[in-house]
PDB file of N, H, CA, C and O in Angstrom:
ATOM      1  N   MET A   1      -5.759 -21.756 -16.625  1.00  0.00           N
ATOM      2  CA  MET A   1      -4.791 -20.768 -16.168  1.00  0.00           C
ATOM      3  C   MET A   1      -5.367 -20.055 -14.939  1.00  0.00           C
ATOM      4  O   MET A   1      -6.546 -19.700 -14.915  1.00  0.00           O
ATOM      5  N   GLY A   2      -4.543 -19.855 -13.947  1.00  0.00           N
ATOM      6  H   GLY A   2      -3.585 -20.143 -13.967  1.00  0.00           H
ATOM      7  CA  GLY A   2      -5.006 -19.262 -12.688  1.00  0.00           C
ATOM      8  C   GLY A   2      -4.951 -17.742 -12.674  1.00  0.00           C
ATOM      9  O   GLY A   2      -4.528 -17.096 -13.632  1.00  0.00           O
ATOM     10  N   TRP A   3      -5.389 -17.212 -11.568  1.00  0.00           N
ATOM     11  H   TRP A   3      -5.733 -17.737 -10.790  1.00  0.00           H
ATOM     12  CA  TRP A   3      -5.351 -15.766 -11.361  1.00  0.00           C
ATOM     13  C   TRP A   3      -3.906 -15.303 -11.197  1.00  0.00           C
ATOM     14  O   TRP A   3      -3.045 -16.058 -10.745  1.00  0.00           O
ATOM     15  N   LYS A   4      -3.662 -14.078 -11.564  1.00  0.00           N
ATOM     16  H   LYS A   4      -4.361 -13.465 -11.931  1.00  0.00           H
ATOM     17  CA  LYS A   4      -2.327 -13.495 -11.383  1.00  0.00           C
ATOM     18  C   LYS A   4      -2.314 -12.663 -10.105  1.00  0.00           C
ATOM     19  O   LYS A   4      -3.343 -12.142  -9.673  1.00  0.00           O
ATOM     20  N   HIS A   5      -1.154 -12.553  -9.523  1.00  0.00           N
ATOM     21  H   HIS A   5      -0.319 -12.976  -9.874  1.00  0.00           H
ATOM     22  CA  HIS A   5      -0.992 -11.662  -8.373  1.00  0.00           C
ATOM     23  C   HIS A   5      -1.008 -10.222  -8.877  1.00  0.00           C
ATOM     24  O   HIS A   5      -0.398  -9.905  -9.899  1.00  0.00           O
ATOM     25  N   GLU A   6      -1.699  -9.367  -8.163  1.00  0.00           N
ATOM     26  H   GLU A   6      -2.195  -9.624  -7.333  1.00  0.00           H
ATOM     27  CA  GLU A   6      -1.732  -7.951  -8.514  1.00  0.00           C
ATOM     28  C   GLU A   6      -0.969  -7.161  -7.459  1.00  0.00           C
ATOM     29  O   GLU A   6      -0.871  -7.578  -6.305  1.00  0.00           O
ATOM     30  N   TYR A   7      -0.442  -6.042  -7.859  1.00  0.00           N
ATOM     31  H   TYR A   7      -0.521  -5.703  -8.797  1.00  0.00           H
ATOM     32  CA  TYR A   7       0.267  -5.210  -6.894  1.00  0.00           C
ATOM     33  C   TYR A   7       0.125  -3.735  -7.243  1.00  0.00           C
ATOM     34  O   TYR A   7      -0.206  -3.362  -8.369  1.00  0.00           O
ATOM     35  N   THR A   8       0.381  -2.929  -6.253  1.00  0.00           N
ATOM     36  H   THR A   8       0.649  -3.231  -5.339  1.00  0.00           H
ATOM     37  CA  THR A   8       0.558  -1.487  -6.432  1.00  0.00           C
ATOM     38  C   THR A   8       1.869  -1.162  -5.738  1.00  0.00           C
ATOM     39  O   THR A   8       2.449  -2.018  -5.071  1.00  0.00           O
ATOM     40  N   TRP A   9       2.331   0.046  -5.888  1.00  0.00           N
ATOM     41  H   TRP A   9       1.860   0.742  -6.430  1.00  0.00           H
ATOM     42  CA  TRP A   9       3.530   0.425  -5.163  1.00  0.00           C
ATOM     43  C   TRP A   9       3.376   1.836  -4.642  1.00  0.00           C
ATOM     44  O   TRP A   9       2.547   2.614  -5.115  1.00  0.00           O
ATOM     45  N   GLU A  10       4.201   2.145  -3.651  1.00  0.00           N
ATOM     46  H   GLU A  10       4.874   1.514  -3.267  1.00  0.00           H
ATOM     47  CA  GLU A  10       4.193   3.481  -3.072  1.00  0.00           C
ATOM     48  C   GLU A  10       5.619   3.870  -2.738  1.00  0.00           C
ATOM     49  O   GLU A  10       6.497   3.019  -2.592  1.00  0.00           O
ATOM     50  N   THR A  11       5.825   5.131  -2.625  1.00  0.00           N
ATOM     51  H   THR A  11       5.111   5.821  -2.744  1.00  0.00           H
ATOM     52  CA  THR A  11       7.116   5.652  -2.187  1.00  0.00           C
ATOM     53  C   THR A  11       6.974   6.017  -0.723  1.00  0.00           C
ATOM     54  O   THR A  11       6.012   6.683  -0.341  1.00  0.00           O
ATOM     55  N   LEU A  12       7.904   5.597   0.087  1.00  0.00           N
ATOM     56  H   LEU A  12       8.686   5.056  -0.223  1.00  0.00           H
ATOM     57  CA  LEU A  12       7.855   5.844   1.520  1.00  0.00           C
ATOM     58  C   LEU A  12       9.025   6.745   1.902  1.00  0.00           C
ATOM     59  O   LEU A  12      10.187   6.383   1.720  1.00  0.00           O
ATOM     60  N   PHE A  13       8.704   7.911   2.429  1.00  0.00           N
ATOM     61  H   PHE A  13       7.760   8.204   2.577  1.00  0.00           H
ATOM     62  CA  PHE A  13       9.711   8.875   2.862  1.00  0.00           C
ATOM     63  C   PHE A  13       9.826   8.805   4.380  1.00  0.00           C
ATOM     64  O   PHE A  13       8.818   8.637   5.067  1.00  0.00           O
ATOM     65  N   HIS A  14      11.033   8.931   4.908  1.00  0.00           N
ATOM     66  H   HIS A  14      11.851   9.067   4.350  1.00  0.00           H
ATOM     67  CA  HIS A  14      11.275   8.945   6.354  1.00  0.00           C
ATOM     68  C   HIS A  14      11.857  10.313   6.706  1.00  0.00           C
ATOM     69  O   HIS A  14      12.866  10.731   6.138  1.00  0.00           O
ATOM     70  N   PHE A  15      11.220  11.000   7.638  1.00  0.00           N
ATOM     71  H   PHE A  15      10.400  10.660   8.099  1.00  0.00           H
ATOM     72  CA  PHE A  15      11.628  12.343   8.037  1.00  0.00           C
ATOM     73  C   PHE A  15      12.123  12.342   9.471  1.00  0.00           C
ATOM     74  O   PHE A  15      11.648  11.568  10.302  1.00  0.00           O
ATOM     75  N   ILE A  16      13.084  13.215   9.756  1.00  0.00           N
ATOM     76  H   ILE A  16      13.470  13.844   9.081  1.00  0.00           H
ATOM     77  CA  ILE A  16      13.558  13.479  11.110  1.00  0.00           C
ATOM     78  C   ILE A  16      13.301  14.959  11.357  1.00  0.00           C
ATOM     79  O   ILE A  16      13.752  15.810  10.590  1.00  0.00           O
ATOM     80  N   CYS A  17      12.574  15.263  12.430  1.00  0.00           N
ATOM     81  H   CYS A  17      12.208  14.572  13.053  1.00  0.00           H
ATOM     82  CA  CYS A  17      12.220  16.647  12.733  1.00  0.00           C
ATOM     83  C   CYS A  17      13.471  17.462  13.057  1.00  0.00           C
ATOM     84  O   CYS A  17      14.332  17.022  13.818  1.00  0.00           O
ATOM     85  N   GLY A  18      13.557  18.650  12.472  1.00  0.00           N
ATOM     86  H   GLY A  18      12.857  19.008  11.853  1.00  0.00           H
ATOM     87  CA  GLY A  18      14.679  19.544  12.734  1.00  0.00           C
ATOM     88  C   GLY A  18      14.641  20.160  14.122  1.00  0.00           C
ATOM     89  O   GLY A  18      15.633  20.737  14.569  1.00  0.00           O
ATOM     90  N   GLU A  19      13.515  20.045  14.808  1.00  0.00           N
ATOM     91  H   GLU A  19      12.710  19.576  14.445  1.00  0.00           H
ATOM     92  CA  GLU A  19      13.355  20.628  16.144  1.00  0.00           C
ATOM     93  C   GLU A  19      13.439  19.562  17.239  1.00  0.00           C
ATOM     94  O   GLU A  19      14.355  19.589  18.060  1.00  0.00           O
ATOM     95  N   CYS A  20      12.486  18.622  17.256  1.00  0.00           N
ATOM     96  H   CYS A  20      11.741  18.600  16.589  1.00  0.00           H
ATOM     97  CA  CYS A  20      12.427  17.647  18.357  1.00  0.00           C
ATOM     98  C   CYS A  20      13.217  16.365  18.072  1.00  0.00           C
ATOM     99  O   CYS A  20      13.415  15.553  18.976  1.00  0.00           O
ATOM    100  N   LYS A  21      13.669  16.174  16.827  1.00  0.00           N
ATOM    101  H   LYS A  21      13.508  16.833  16.093  1.00  0.00           H
ATOM    102  CA  LYS A  21      14.479  15.026  16.396  1.00  0.00           C
ATOM    103  C   LYS A  21      13.719  13.703  16.370  1.00  0.00           C
ATOM    104  O   LYS A  21      14.334  12.656  16.167  1.00  0.00           O
ATOM    105  N   ASN A  22      12.394  13.718  16.571  1.00  0.00           N
ATOM    106  H   ASN A  22      11.894  14.568  16.736  1.00  0.00           H
ATOM    107  CA  ASN A  22      11.604  12.497  16.390  1.00  0.00           C
ATOM    108  C   ASN A  22      11.465  12.231  14.901  1.00  0.00           C
ATOM    109  O   ASN A  22      11.691  13.125  14.085  1.00  0.00           O
ATOM    110  N   TRP A  23      11.090  10.998  14.539  1.00  0.00           N
ATOM    111  H   TRP A  23      10.906  10.272  15.202  1.00  0.00           H
ATOM    112  CA  TRP A  23      10.962  10.662  13.123  1.00  0.00           C
ATOM    113  C   TRP A  23       9.544  10.208  12.823  1.00  0.00           C
ATOM    114  O   TRP A  23       8.802   9.791  13.712  1.00  0.00           O
ATOM    115  N   TRP A  24       9.188  10.301  11.550  1.00  0.00           N
ATOM    116  H   TRP A  24       9.791  10.640  10.828  1.00  0.00           H
ATOM    117  CA  TRP A  24       7.909   9.797  11.058  1.00  0.00           C
ATOM    118  C   TRP A  24       8.074   9.451   9.595  1.00  0.00           C
ATOM    119  O   TRP A  24       9.062   9.821   8.960  1.00  0.00           O
ATOM    120  N   SER A  25       7.096   8.736   9.069  1.00  0.00           N
ATOM    121  H   SER A  25       6.294   8.435   9.585  1.00  0.00           H
ATOM    122  CA  SER A  25       7.124   8.336   7.670  1.00  0.00           C
ATOM    123  C   SER A  25       5.933   8.933   6.932  1.00  0.00           C
ATOM    124  O   SER A  25       4.889   9.211   7.522  1.00  0.00           O
ATOM    125  N   TYR A  26       6.114   9.124   5.630  1.00  0.00           N
ATOM    126  H   TYR A  26       6.962   8.899   5.151  1.00  0.00           H
ATOM    127  CA  TYR A  26       5.068   9.656   4.761  1.00  0.00           C
ATOM    128  C   TYR A  26       5.047   8.812   3.496  1.00  0.00           C
ATOM    129  O   TYR A  26       6.057   8.714   2.799  1.00  0.00           O
ATOM    130  N   ALA A  27       3.916   8.209   3.198  1.00  0.00           N
ATOM    131  H   ALA A  27       3.096   8.290   3.765  1.00  0.00           H
ATOM    132  CA  ALA A  27       3.782   7.409   1.983  1.00  0.00           C
ATOM    133  C   ALA A  27       3.053   8.246   0.948  1.00  0.00           C
ATOM    134  O   ALA A  27       1.936   8.705   1.187  1.00  0.00           O
ATOM    135  N   GLY A  28       3.675   8.443  -0.183  1.00  0.00           N
ATOM    136  H   GLY A  28       4.582   8.071  -0.377  1.00  0.00           H
ATOM    137  CA  GLY A  28       3.043   9.235  -1.234  1.00  0.00           C
ATOM    138  C   GLY A  28       4.070   9.803  -2.185  1.00  0.00           C
ATOM    139  O   GLY A  28       5.151   9.244  -2.374  1.00  0.00           O
ATOM    140  N   ILE A  29       3.713  10.924  -2.779  1.00  0.00           N
ATOM    141  H   ILE A  29       2.836  11.378  -2.626  1.00  0.00           H
ATOM    142  CA  ILE A  29       4.565  11.596  -3.749  1.00  0.00           C
ATOM    143  C   ILE A  29       4.825  13.014  -3.262  1.00  0.00           C
ATOM    144  O   ILE A  29       3.910  13.695  -2.797  1.00  0.00           O
ATOM    145  N   ILE A  30       6.050  13.448  -3.368  1.00  0.00           N
ATOM    146  H   ILE A  30       6.793  12.895  -3.745  1.00  0.00           H
ATOM    147  CA  ILE A  30       6.387  14.832  -3.063  1.00  0.00           C
ATOM    148  C   ILE A  30       6.826  15.464  -4.369  1.00  0.00           C
ATOM    149  O   ILE A  30       7.903  15.164  -4.885  1.00  0.00           O
ATOM    150  N   GLU A  31       5.999  16.331  -4.892  1.00  0.00           N
ATOM    151  H   GLU A  31       5.124  16.575  -4.472  1.00  0.00           H
ATOM    152  CA  GLU A  31       6.281  16.968  -6.174  1.00  0.00           C
ATOM    153  C   GLU A  31       6.869  18.362  -5.965  1.00  0.00           C
ATOM    154  O   GLU A  31       6.587  19.029  -4.969  1.00  0.00           O
ATOM    155  N   LYS A  32       7.680  18.781  -6.912  1.00  0.00           N
ATOM    156  H   LYS A  32       7.908  18.239  -7.721  1.00  0.00           H
ATOM    157  CA  LYS A  32       8.258  20.115  -6.870  1.00  0.00           C
ATOM    158  C   LYS A  32       7.143  21.147  -7.035  1.00  0.00           C
ATOM    159  O   LYS A  32       6.263  20.990  -7.881  1.00  0.00           O
ATOM    160  N   ARG A  33       7.186  22.187  -6.234  1.00  0.00           N
ATOM    161  H   ARG A  33       7.901  22.315  -5.547  1.00  0.00           H
ATOM    162  CA  ARG A  33       6.159  23.224  -6.311  1.00  0.00           C
ATOM    163  C   ARG A  33       6.310  24.041  -7.582  1.00  0.00           C
ATOM    164  O   ARG A  33       7.425  24.314  -8.027  1.00  0.00           O
ATOM    165  N   GLU A  34       5.192  24.426  -8.159  1.00  0.00           N
ATOM    166  H   GLU A  34       4.287  24.204  -7.797  1.00  0.00           H
ATOM    167  CA  GLU A  34       5.210  25.209  -9.396  1.00  0.00           C
ATOM    168  C   GLU A  34       5.701  26.631  -9.171  1.00  0.00           C
ATOM    169  O   GLU A  34       6.217  27.257 -10.096  1.00  0.00           O
ATOM    170  N   ASP A  35       5.547  27.156  -7.945  1.00  0.00           N
ATOM    171  H   ASP A  35       5.127  26.647  -7.194  1.00  0.00           H
ATOM    172  CA  ASP A  35       5.970  28.529  -7.664  1.00  0.00           C
ATOM    173  C   ASP A  35       7.453  28.637  -7.307  1.00  0.00           C
ATOM    174  O   ASP A  35       7.955  29.729  -7.039  1.00  0.00           O
ATOM    175  N   GLY A  36       8.161  27.478  -7.304  1.00  0.00           N
ATOM    176  H   GLY A  36       7.754  26.591  -7.521  1.00  0.00           H
ATOM    177  CA  GLY A  36       9.598  27.478  -7.048  1.00  0.00           C
ATOM    178  C   GLY A  36       9.985  27.475  -5.582  1.00  0.00           C
ATOM    179  O   GLY A  36      11.169  27.361  -5.267  1.00  0.00           O
ATOM    180  N   LYS A  37       9.020  27.597  -4.673  1.00  0.00           N
ATOM    181  H   LYS A  37       8.058  27.690  -4.929  1.00  0.00           H
ATOM    182  CA  LYS A  37       9.331  27.598  -3.240  1.00  0.00           C
ATOM    183  C   LYS A  37       9.621  26.176  -2.770  1.00  0.00           C
ATOM    184  O   LYS A  37       9.205  25.200  -3.394  1.00  0.00           O
ATOM    185  N   ASP A  38      10.346  26.081  -1.651  1.00  0.00           N
ATOM    186  H   ASP A  38      10.684  26.874  -1.143  1.00  0.00           H
ATOM    187  CA  ASP A  38      10.654  24.779  -1.063  1.00  0.00           C
ATOM    188  C   ASP A  38       9.393  24.138  -0.501  1.00  0.00           C
ATOM    189  O   ASP A  38       8.493  24.820  -0.010  1.00  0.00           O
ATOM    190  N   GLN A  39       9.350  22.796  -0.585  1.00  0.00           N
ATOM    191  H   GLN A  39      10.081  22.242  -0.983  1.00  0.00           H
ATOM    192  CA  GLN A  39       8.275  22.054   0.058  1.00  0.00           C
ATOM    193  C   GLN A  39       8.498  22.100   1.565  1.00  0.00           C
ATOM    194  O   GLN A  39       9.637  22.205   2.019  1.00  0.00           O
ATOM    195  N   SER A  40       7.435  22.023   2.333  1.00  0.00           N
ATOM    196  H   SER A  40       6.510  21.938   1.964  1.00  0.00           H
ATOM    197  CA  SER A  40       7.566  21.986   3.782  1.00  0.00           C
ATOM    198  C   SER A  40       6.689  20.878   4.346  1.00  0.00           C
ATOM    199  O   SER A  40       5.746  20.422   3.698  1.00  0.00           O
ATOM    200  N   MET A  41       7.011  20.459   5.548  1.00  0.00           N
ATOM    201  H   MET A  41       7.776  20.829   6.074  1.00  0.00           H
ATOM    202  CA  MET A  41       6.237  19.448   6.272  1.00  0.00           C
ATOM    203  C   MET A  41       6.086  19.941   7.700  1.00  0.00           C
ATOM    204  O   MET A  41       6.881  20.744   8.186  1.00  0.00           O
ATOM    205  N   ILE A  42       5.044  19.441   8.367  1.00  0.00           N
ATOM    206  H   ILE A  42       4.398  18.788   7.972  1.00  0.00           H
ATOM    207  CA  ILE A  42       4.816  19.750   9.766  1.00  0.00           C
ATOM    208  C   ILE A  42       5.041  18.477  10.569  1.00  0.00           C
ATOM    209  O   ILE A  42       4.467  17.433  10.260  1.00  0.00           O
ATOM    210  N   CYS A  43       5.868  18.563  11.588  1.00  0.00           N
ATOM    211  H   CYS A  43       6.334  19.411  11.839  1.00  0.00           H
ATOM    212  CA  CYS A  43       6.158  17.407  12.434  1.00  0.00           C
ATOM    213  C   CYS A  43       4.889  16.996  13.180  1.00  0.00           C
ATOM    214  O   CYS A  43       4.275  17.823  13.852  1.00  0.00           O
ATOM    215  N   PRO A  44       4.491  15.723  13.069  1.00  0.00           N
ATOM    216  CA  PRO A  44       3.289  15.279  13.777  1.00  0.00           C
ATOM    217  C   PRO A  44       3.490  15.154  15.285  1.00  0.00           C
ATOM    218  O   PRO A  44       2.523  14.992  16.029  1.00  0.00           O
ATOM    219  N   HIS A  45       4.745  15.229  15.739  1.00  0.00           N
ATOM    220  H   HIS A  45       5.531  15.361  15.134  1.00  0.00           H
ATOM    221  CA  HIS A  45       5.032  15.101  17.169  1.00  0.00           C
ATOM    222  C   HIS A  45       4.983  16.443  17.888  1.00  0.00           C
ATOM    223  O   HIS A  45       4.362  16.562  18.944  1.00  0.00           O
ATOM    224  N   CYS A  46       5.643  17.461  17.314  1.00  0.00           N
ATOM    225  H   CYS A  46       6.148  17.364  16.457  1.00  0.00           H
ATOM    226  CA  CYS A  46       5.750  18.746  18.019  1.00  0.00           C
ATOM    227  C   CYS A  46       5.110  19.911  17.268  1.00  0.00           C
ATOM    228  O   CYS A  46       4.975  21.000  17.825  1.00  0.00           O
ATOM    229  N   GLY A  47       4.710  19.698  15.993  1.00  0.00           N
ATOM    230  H   GLY A  47       4.820  18.813  15.540  1.00  0.00           H
ATOM    231  CA  GLY A  47       4.052  20.753  15.230  1.00  0.00           C
ATOM    232  C   GLY A  47       4.986  21.714  14.526  1.00  0.00           C
ATOM    233  O   GLY A  47       4.529  22.679  13.913  1.00  0.00           O
ATOM    234  N   TYR A  48       6.298  21.471  14.600  1.00  0.00           N
ATOM    235  H   TYR A  48       6.669  20.687  15.098  1.00  0.00           H
ATOM    236  CA  TYR A  48       7.274  22.355  13.963  1.00  0.00           C
ATOM    237  C   TYR A  48       7.163  22.243  12.442  1.00  0.00           C
ATOM    238  O   TYR A  48       7.193  21.139  11.897  1.00  0.00           O
ATOM    239  N   LYS A  49       7.035  23.374  11.762  1.00  0.00           N
ATOM    240  H   LYS A  49       7.010  24.271  12.205  1.00  0.00           H
ATOM    241  CA  LYS A  49       6.940  23.400  10.306  1.00  0.00           C
ATOM    242  C   LYS A  49       8.261  23.903   9.734  1.00  0.00           C
ATOM    243  O   LYS A  49       8.786  24.928  10.169  1.00  0.00           O
ATOM    244  N   ALA A  50       8.788  23.180   8.763  1.00  0.00           N
ATOM    245  H   ALA A  50       8.362  22.348   8.410  1.00  0.00           H
ATOM    246  CA  ALA A  50      10.058  23.566   8.149  1.00  0.00           C
ATOM    247  C   ALA A  50      10.122  23.028   6.723  1.00  0.00           C
ATOM    248  O   ALA A  50       9.401  22.096   6.365  1.00  0.00           O
ATOM    249  N   SER A  51      10.994  23.628   5.916  1.00  0.00           N
ATOM    250  H   SER A  51      11.580  24.384   6.207  1.00  0.00           H
ATOM    251  CA  SER A  51      11.210  23.106   4.565  1.00  0.00           C
ATOM    252  C   SER A  51      11.917  21.761   4.673  1.00  0.00           C
ATOM    253  O   SER A  51      12.532  21.448   5.692  1.00  0.00           O
ATOM    254  N   ILE A  52      11.819  20.971   3.604  1.00  0.00           N
ATOM    255  H   ILE A  52      11.319  21.226   2.776  1.00  0.00           H
ATOM    256  CA  ILE A  52      12.423  19.641   3.610  1.00  0.00           C
ATOM    257  C   ILE A  52      13.584  19.582   2.633  1.00  0.00           C
ATOM    258  O   ILE A  52      13.609  20.307   1.639  1.00  0.00           O
ATOM    259  N   LYS A  53      14.545  18.713   2.923  1.00  0.00           N
ATOM    260  H   LYS A  53      14.524  18.124   3.731  1.00  0.00           H
ATOM    261  CA  LYS A  53      15.661  18.471   2.011  1.00  0.00           C
ATOM    262  C   LYS A  53      16.095  17.034   2.177  1.00  0.00           C
ATOM    263  O   LYS A  53      15.892  16.429   3.230  1.00  0.00           O
ATOM    264  N   MET A  54      16.700  16.487   1.125  1.00  0.00           N
ATOM    265  H   MET A  54      16.865  16.979   0.270  1.00  0.00           H
ATOM    266  CA  MET A  54      17.207  15.124   1.192  1.00  0.00           C
ATOM    267  C   MET A  54      18.425  15.094   2.109  1.00  0.00           C
ATOM    268  O   MET A  54      19.276  15.982   2.064  1.00  0.00           O
ATOM    269  N   LYS A  55      18.491  14.069   2.933  1.00  0.00           N
ATOM    270  H   LYS A  55      17.800  13.348   2.970  1.00  0.00           H
ATOM    271  CA  LYS A  55      19.580  13.925   3.884  1.00  0.00           C
ATOM    272  C   LYS A  55      20.917  13.791   3.155  1.00  0.00           C
ATOM    273  O   LYS A  55      21.022  13.056   2.173  1.00  0.00           O
ATOM    274  N   GLU A  56      21.926  14.494   3.633  1.00  0.00           N
ATOM    275  H   GLU A  56      21.841  15.090   4.431  1.00  0.00           H
ATOM    276  CA  GLU A  56      23.258  14.434   3.036  1.00  0.00           C
ATOM    277  C   GLU A  56      23.796  13.011   3.107  1.00  0.00           C
ATOM    278  O   GLU A  56      23.663  12.341   4.131  1.00  0.00           O
ATOM    279  N   GLY A  57      24.398  12.556   2.026  1.00  0.00           N
ATOM    280  H   GLY A  57      24.507  13.100   1.194  1.00  0.00           H
ATOM    281  CA  GLY A  57      24.985  11.237   1.974  1.00  0.00           C
ATOM    282  C   GLY A  57      24.026  10.148   1.515  1.00  0.00           C
ATOM    283  O   GLY A  57      24.444   9.011   1.293  1.00  0.00           O
ATOM    284  N   PHE A  58      22.733  10.481   1.369  1.00  0.00           N
ATOM    285  H   PHE A  58      22.394  11.404   1.549  1.00  0.00           H
ATOM    286  CA  PHE A  58      21.752   9.497   0.921  1.00  0.00           C
ATOM    287  C   PHE A  58      21.893   9.296  -0.580  1.00  0.00           C
ATOM    288  O   PHE A  58      21.996  10.267  -1.330  1.00  0.00           O
ATOM    289  N   LYS A  59      21.898   8.057  -1.018  1.00  0.00           N
ATOM    290  H   LYS A  59      21.815   7.268  -0.409  1.00  0.00           H
ATOM    291  CA  LYS A  59      22.029   7.760  -2.446  1.00  0.00           C
ATOM    292  C   LYS A  59      20.652   7.431  -3.020  1.00  0.00           C
ATOM    293  O   LYS A  59      19.933   6.590  -2.480  1.00  0.00           O
ATOM    294  N   HIS A  60      20.294   8.089  -4.103  1.00  0.00           N
ATOM    295  H   HIS A  60      20.878   8.772  -4.542  1.00  0.00           H
ATOM    296  CA  HIS A  60      19.022   7.861  -4.796  1.00  0.00           C
ATOM    297  C   HIS A  60      19.349   7.607  -6.255  1.00  0.00           C
ATOM    298  O   HIS A  60      19.978   8.439  -6.908  1.00  0.00           O
ATOM    299  N   ASN A  61      18.921   6.452  -6.771  1.00  0.00           N
ATOM    300  H   ASN A  61      18.409   5.776  -6.240  1.00  0.00           H
ATOM    301  CA  ASN A  61      19.235   6.049  -8.144  1.00  0.00           C
ATOM    302  C   ASN A  61      20.732   6.100  -8.432  1.00  0.00           C
ATOM    303  O   ASN A  61      21.160   6.474  -9.524  1.00  0.00           O
ATOM    304  N   GLY A  62      21.521   5.713  -7.422  1.00  0.00           N
ATOM    305  H   GLY A  62      21.173   5.409  -6.535  1.00  0.00           H
ATOM    306  CA  GLY A  62      22.972   5.654  -7.573  1.00  0.00           C
ATOM    307  C   GLY A  62      23.682   6.989  -7.442  1.00  0.00           C
ATOM    308  O   GLY A  62      24.908   7.050  -7.534  1.00  0.00           O
ATOM    309  N   LYS A  63      22.919   8.070  -7.225  1.00  0.00           N
ATOM    310  H   LYS A  63      21.923   8.021  -7.150  1.00  0.00           H
ATOM    311  CA  LYS A  63      23.505   9.399  -7.099  1.00  0.00           C
ATOM    312  C   LYS A  63      23.388   9.853  -5.657  1.00  0.00           C
ATOM    313  O   LYS A  63      22.324   9.739  -5.047  1.00  0.00           O
ATOM    314  N   GLU A  64      24.481  10.368  -5.111  1.00  0.00           N
ATOM    315  H   GLU A  64      25.345  10.461  -5.606  1.00  0.00           H
ATOM    316  CA  GLU A  64      24.478  10.839  -3.722  1.00  0.00           C
ATOM    317  C   GLU A  64      23.939  12.264  -3.675  1.00  0.00           C
ATOM    318  O   GLU A  64      24.206  13.081  -4.557  1.00  0.00           O
ATOM    319  N   SER A  65      23.167  12.541  -2.611  1.00  0.00           N
ATOM    320  H   SER A  65      22.951  11.878  -1.895  1.00  0.00           H
ATOM    321  CA  SER A  65      22.596  13.891  -2.456  1.00  0.00           C
ATOM    322  C   SER A  65      23.652  14.902  -2.073  1.00  0.00           C
ATOM    323  O   SER A  65      23.344  16.081  -1.903  1.00  0.00           O
TER     324      SER A  65
END
C-alpha cells in the first residue's frame, strides 16, 4: 500500500480598502472579539485602519450577508 496524500486547509479573505479602494488578501481565521468590539484591519497599501464587515450580497454557507 502506498503513501496517502496529505493536506491542510486555510480560509482566504479578500478585502477592499474603504479609503484607497485597493484590495488584498488575508489567509487565516478572523474570530469575534471577546469584548464585543468590531474587528479592524489596516490596509497594507495606504495604512487606513477601519472595522471590517462582510460585503453585501455575498453568500456564505448558502446565506446572504
